[in-house]
N, C-alpha and C positions, 0 to 999 in steps of 0.2 A: 708292300712295296709296289710302286707303279713301275712297270717296265716300259721304257721309252722305245719307240721305233725311230731310228735315225736314218737319214738319207746318206748315200755314199759320196757326199761332197765334202768340201773343206770344213763346213760347219759341223756336219755329222762326225767327221773324223776327229775334229777338235774336241767335241763333246765326249766321244768314245774314249779318247786318250785321257781326258780329264777324269772320267769315272774310273778308268783303270789305274791312274796315278793315285787315286784315293782308296785303292784296295777293293773296288767293286768288280763285279764280273760282267762281261759283255759278250753276247753272241756275235760272232763275226763270220763273214763269208770266206770260204776258200774254194778252190776249184773242185775239191773232193766233196765235203759236206760242210755245214755250218759248225763252227767250233765254239765252245764256251770258254772264253779267254779270261785269264787273270795274270797279273804280274808274276812271272816265274821266280822272281827273287823275293817275293813277299809271302811268307808262310801263311799269314792270315787270309790273304787273297786266294791262295791255293786251297785252303780249307773251305772257303766259300764255294769254290767249284765243286768239291766233293759234297758239300751240304746241299747245294742246289740240285745236283744230279741224284743224290741218294746213292752215291758210288762207293763201293767197298774201298777202304783206305789202302788195301794191299795192291790195288790195281794201278800201275804206273801211268803217267801222263806223257803225252808228246809235247815237247817245247818247240815252238815256231820262232824262227829268227829270220832276219831280213837278207842275210848274205853269208857267204862262206867264211869271212873273217869273224863274224859273230859266232858261227858254229865252232870255229877253231878255238875261240876263247873259252868255250864251255867243255869241249870234248877233244880227246886225242884222235886225230884222223889218221888211220892207217893208209898205206898205199892203195889197197883195194877200195877203201872208203872214199879216198880222193878221186879214184877213177869213176866210181858211181856218182859222186857229187858232180863231177865235170859233165857227165853224160845226162843226168836227170834232174839236177837242181837248177833253178826252181822247178818243182813239180811234185807228183804224187808218190814220192818215195820218202820213207822215214828210215833213218839209220840208227841202230842201237850201238853206242860207242862208249868207251871208258870215260867216265866223268873226270874232268881235270880237277886237281886240288885248287881250292880257293876260286872255283868258278862262280860262286855267289848265288847258286840256284838253291831254292828252298828244299830241304831234305824231303818234304812231303811229296814233291814232284816225282821222285824216283822210287817211292815206296820202300826206302831202305836199301835199294840196290846200288852197286858200284858203277852202274852204267846209266846212260841217259838216252832217251829217244829224241832225235832231232829231225826237223824238216824245214825246208825253205819253201813256202807256198808260192805258187805262180800267180795267184789271183791278184790283180792290180790293187784292189781295195785292201786286201790283207797286207800287201807289200807297203802301201802308203801308211797304214796304221803302224806296222812294225817299225818303220823308220822313225816314227814319232815316239814309240813306247819302249823299245828294247824287247828282250825275249818274253814271249807269252806262252804259258802253259794252256793248252786248249784241246781237251777231248771233245767229242761230238756233243752238240748242244741239245741234249734230250735227257729225260730221266734215265737213270742207269738201267741197261737191259732192254730199253724200248727202241722203236724204229728210229734210225738216224735221220736228222733233218736236212733236206736239200733246198728248202725255201724258208724265208723268215716266218711265213705263216705256220710252218711245221714247228718252229721254235715256240711259238705262242699258242699252239693248239691247246684248247681246254682239256683234251684227253691225253695226258702224258707229256704235255709241254711244260714250259718254264715261265709262263706269264705270271708276273707277281713275285717271282723268286729270284730274278736277276735285274741288274740295273737297266740294261738296254739291249736291243738287237740292231745291228747295223745291216740294213736291208739293201742288198745289191742284186736281188733277183735270184733265179735258180742257179744251182751249182752245175757247171758243165760236165764234170766227170761223174758225180753222183755216187761213188763208192769211196770209202775211206782209203787212205794211202796204203801202199804195200810196205811192209816192214821187213827189213833185213838186218840181221845181227851176226855176231861171230861167237856164239855161246861155247863152242868147243874148238875154237880156232879156225873153223872153216865157215865161209859165208853160208848162211842158212835163211830160209824163208820162215819168218816168225809169224807173218800174217799176210795172206794174199790180199790184193787190193787193186787200186785203179791203175797201176803200172804192171803189165804182164810179167810174170817171173821169167818168161823166155827172153824178154828184152834185157833183163838184168844179167842172165846167164851169158848172153852174147857178149856183153861188155867185159865180163870177168873171164870169158873163155872156158868156163866150166859150169856145170849145172849147180844150182843151189841145193844144199843139203836139206833134207826134210828134218824138221825139228818139232817134236811132240812135247810141248810144255805141259806141266801139271796145271790144270785149270784152277786148282786151289791155290797155286803159288805162281801166278803169271810173271814172266820176265819181259813182257811187252804188252802194250795195250791190245784189246780186242781178242783176248784168248779165253775169256770165260765161256763155259760150255753153253749156257743159255744167254743169248744176247740178241739185239736187233729185233725184239719180239713184239708182234701185234697182240691184241687181246684174244683174237681168234686162234683156234687150233689150225696148224698148217699140215697139209698132206703133200708130200713132194713127189716128183716124177709121175704126175697124174696126167695121162693122155686126155682124159675127159673127166668132168665133175660127176660126183655121185649126187643123188637128189638132195637138195638143200645146201649144196656147196657153191661158193663163188669161185669161178675158174679164172686163174691168171694164165694167159696164153703166151706162147713163144713161137714166132714165125707164122702167126696167123692173125687175122683181124679179130677184134672183139672189144668190148668196153673196158676190159682190164688186160690188155696185151702189153707185154714188155717191148715187143718189136714185131711189126708185121712182116719184116723181111729176113729175120734171123741175124740182124746186126747186133753184135754183142756190146759194142760201145753204146748204142741206143738203149739196149736192155739195161745196162749198168746205170745209165743216167736216169732211167725211169723207175728203177727197182723200188726204192723206198717210198716214193710218192704213190706208186701203184699199190703197194702193200697197205699204205695208210687209207687210200680210197676204198679198197676192198674191205678193209677191217671195219669201216664205218657201217657196212650193211649188217654186221652182227651175226654173220653166218660163218661156219668153217670154210677155210680157204684151201683149194686144190691148185697146185702150181705145176705147170707143164714141165717136162724134162728140159734141162738147159745143157748145151754142149759143155763138157768139162775141160776146156782148153782156153788159153789166153784169159781174157776177162771173165769167161764163163766159170773158171775155177774160183775166182773171187765171189761171183754171184752165188755159186753153189755153197761156198763156205758160209756166206751170210744167211742163206736159206736154211742150211742145216742147223745153225745156231738159233735162228728164229723158231725152228720147229722142235728144238730140244725140250725135254721136260723141264718145267719151271719148279723152283723150290716153293 
């Protein structure tokens, strides 16, 4: 299969919508990372997402919709969910909510769960496409477990990319946030952080007026995307909290200059936006990677979550 690179204009959007309507999968830009989109109502299209990624079928997918009315047609929105949607949608927040009866979503999207993960992306190209297509299931557009893509070139990377395995990539440049969305659900009746991400948990707690509960899911039976123990992984072995590299290691710095620094100034938003691209560049050298300590608050908590999963033992 030849993978087309589409421009983010009317012609490119029309071509992407046409491919999606025919059950193909297309990599699309969002403000967080590039997503691998397929029609969420078409079971065969969703199966092609899993096939292209090599993704375990028990791992649920996020469904992207254009607006709140589209979300309410698919899921039951609780008062807390409505408050979070009003504060943060469109944006880098995914809510795991009870799936409505007759929502029309392919069962493969939810991996057999009675809940569904929903997000309204803020990226203008994603918004324009969703208004043409309706709900799209879209995990990150990379081989399962590998580094997430924040540029179209990452999607098409010969090492771990999807070139030749998907219909097209809609190229709108780099993703401004650079980390996947934060996921919140109510697994035990209380709002819980299911995955840290591009929206700090502290901001969500401020809206709710209470801290988010910690939720430790079984990685073998995830109840939200992004919970597998080994995930976001480069080829190289990662050593975390490394103030300096050992001989033969490539050092990813934080708060200091260097060829592989996440941020020279300690800016966590800049570090988040650079994380996956920096991991990819360092990985190309073929050496073990040592990553400097990252502050574990705000976006730093999500960065550290991704780094721990990237460094976890692989099967």
